[in-house]
C-alpha positions in Angstrom: 106.8 118.9 123.3 106.4 115.6 121.6 107.7 114.9 118.1 106.7 111.8 116.2 107.6 110.3 112.8 104.3 109.8 110.9 105.3 106.5 109.5 105.3 104.8 112.8 101.9 105.8 114.1 98.3 105.9 112.9 96.2 109.0 112.8 94.0 107.5 115.5 97.0 107.5 117.9 97.4 111.3 117.6 93.6 111.8 117.9 93.5 109.7 121.1 96.4 111.7 122.6 94.5 115.0 121.9 91.1 113.8 123.1 92.1 112.0 126.2 95.1 113.9 127.4 95.0 117.2 125.4 98.5 116.5 124.1 99.2 118.2 120.8 101.9 116.5 118.7 104.2 117.7 116.0 104.6 115.1 113.3 106.9 114.9 110.3 107.5 112.6 107.4 110.8 110.8 107.6 110.5 109.9 104.0 108.9 112.9 102.2 106.8 112.1 99.3 108.6 113.4 96.3 106.6 111.4 93.8 105.5 113.9 91.1 102.8 111.5 89.8 101.3 111.3 93.3 101.3 115.1 93.6 99.6 115.5 90.3 96.9 112.9 91.1 96.3 114.5 94.5 96.0 118.0 93.0 93.7 116.7 90.3 91.4 115.2 92.9 91.4 118.5 94.9 90.6 120.4 91.7 87.8 118.0 90.8 86.2 118.5 94.2 86.6 122.3 94.0 85.0 122.3 90.6 82.0 120.4 92.0 81.7 122.9 94.8 81.8 125.8 92.4 79.3 124.2 90.1 76.9 123.4 93.0 77.3 127.0 94.2 76.7 128.7 90.8 73.7 126.4 89.9 71.7 127.9 92.7 72.2 131.7 92.6 70.8 133.7 95.5 67.5 135.5 94.8 67.1 137.4 98.1 68.6 140.9 97.7 70.2 140.9 101.1 71.9 137.5 100.5 73.3 138.4 97.0 76.5 140.1 98.2 77.4 137.0 100.4 76.7 134.7 97.5 78.8 136.8 95.1 81.6 137.0 97.7 81.5 133.2 98.1 81.4 132.7 94.3 84.5 134.9 94.0 86.4 133.0 96.7 85.6 129.6 95.1 86.6 130.9 91.7 89.9 132.3 93.0 90.7 129.0 94.8 89.8 127.1 91.7 92.2 129.2 89.5 95.0 128.8 92.0 94.6 125.0 92.1 94.6 125.0 88.2 97.9 127.0 88.2 99.4 124.7 90.8 98.3 121.6 88.9 99.9 123.0 85.6 103.1 123.8 87.5 103.3 120.3 89.0 102.5 118.7 85.6 105.4 120.7 84.1 107.7 119.5 87.0 106.6 115.9 86.4 107.6 116.3 82.7 111.0 117.6 83.7 111.7 114.9 86.3 113.8 112.1 84.9 112.1 108.8 85.2 115.2 106.6 85.0 118.7 107.2 86.2 121.5 105.8 84.1 124.1 103.6 85.8 126.9 106.0 84.8 125.1 108.9 86.6 125.1 107.1 90.0 127.9 108.1 92.3 130.4 105.3 92.7 129.6 104.4 96.3 125.9 104.2 95.6 126.3 101.7 92.8 126.8 98.7 95.1 125.3 100.2 98.3 122.3 98.0 98.5 123.9 94.9 97.2 125.1 92.2 99.5 128.7 91.3 98.8 130.9 88.6 100.3 134.3 89.5 99.0 136.0 86.6 100.8 133.8 84.0 98.9 133.7 86.2 95.8 129.9 86.4 95.8 127.4 89.1 94.9 124.0 88.0 96.4 120.7 89.0 94.9 117.8 88.4 97.3 114.2 88.2 96.2 111.3 88.8 98.5 108.6 86.2 98.9 105.7 86.4 96.5 102.0 86.3 97.4 101.5 82.5 97.6 103.6 79.3 98.1 103.1 78.2 94.5 104.7 81.3 93.1 107.5 81.0 95.6 108.3 77.5 94.4 108.3 78.6 90.8 110.6 81.6 91.6 112.8 79.3 93.7 113.2 76.9 90.8 114.1 79.8 88.5 116.7 81.1 91.0 118.2 77.6 91.1 118.6 77.7 87.3 120.3 81.1 87.6 122.6 79.9 90.3 123.6 76.8 88.2 124.9 79.1 85.5 127.6 80.5 87.9 127.6 83.8 86.1 130.0 86.6 87.1 128.8 90.1 87.6 130.0 92.1 84.5 133.3 93.8 85.1 134.0 92.0 88.3 135.1 88.6 89.5 132.0 88.3 91.8 129.8 85.3 91.2 126.1 86.1 91.2 124.1 84.0 93.6 120.3 84.3 93.9 118.1 83.4 96.9 114.5 83.7 97.9 114.3 85.3 101.4 112.9 82.7 103.9 113.9 79.7 101.8 116.4 77.0 102.9 119.0 78.4 100.4 118.8 81.8 102.0 121.3 82.5 104.6 122.2 86.0 105.6 125.7 86.7 104.5 128.2 87.8 107.1 128.5 91.6 107.4 
């Protein structure tokens, strides 16, 4: 049995394994998608496609007597599926409304507050790193702005840590010791 994380491989990789070697793979998402907006958009798309199928099916009713029961059965299946998608969409929309969009600083557990921040306690620094932008001109502008911020020598509120800003990949950026 082979188990793969989906994030590291393309769907073509799994297709190739199956077609050339008849190897079936179990895949999983390391980072499940919990984005309620994405779930709602996905369901809305499925619902729209299902509504089109239903409309196309009902616009051409069967006239042959022996085909009518099959047509009615298919019509019933499509309608049931459509209704279940509508219910699921309403449930997910309600869940999206109930999902908090922002987390207050006070609600974060204490260890998580500085978890992703780079601290150098010996030098008394709290480093904020900015990823490069889409073009060199924007990078130069951001770099100048970060230099202005650094010149203010501002301390992080409630601490004695001095905020320092750096653009990743610039001369000013040096990875702090861990």
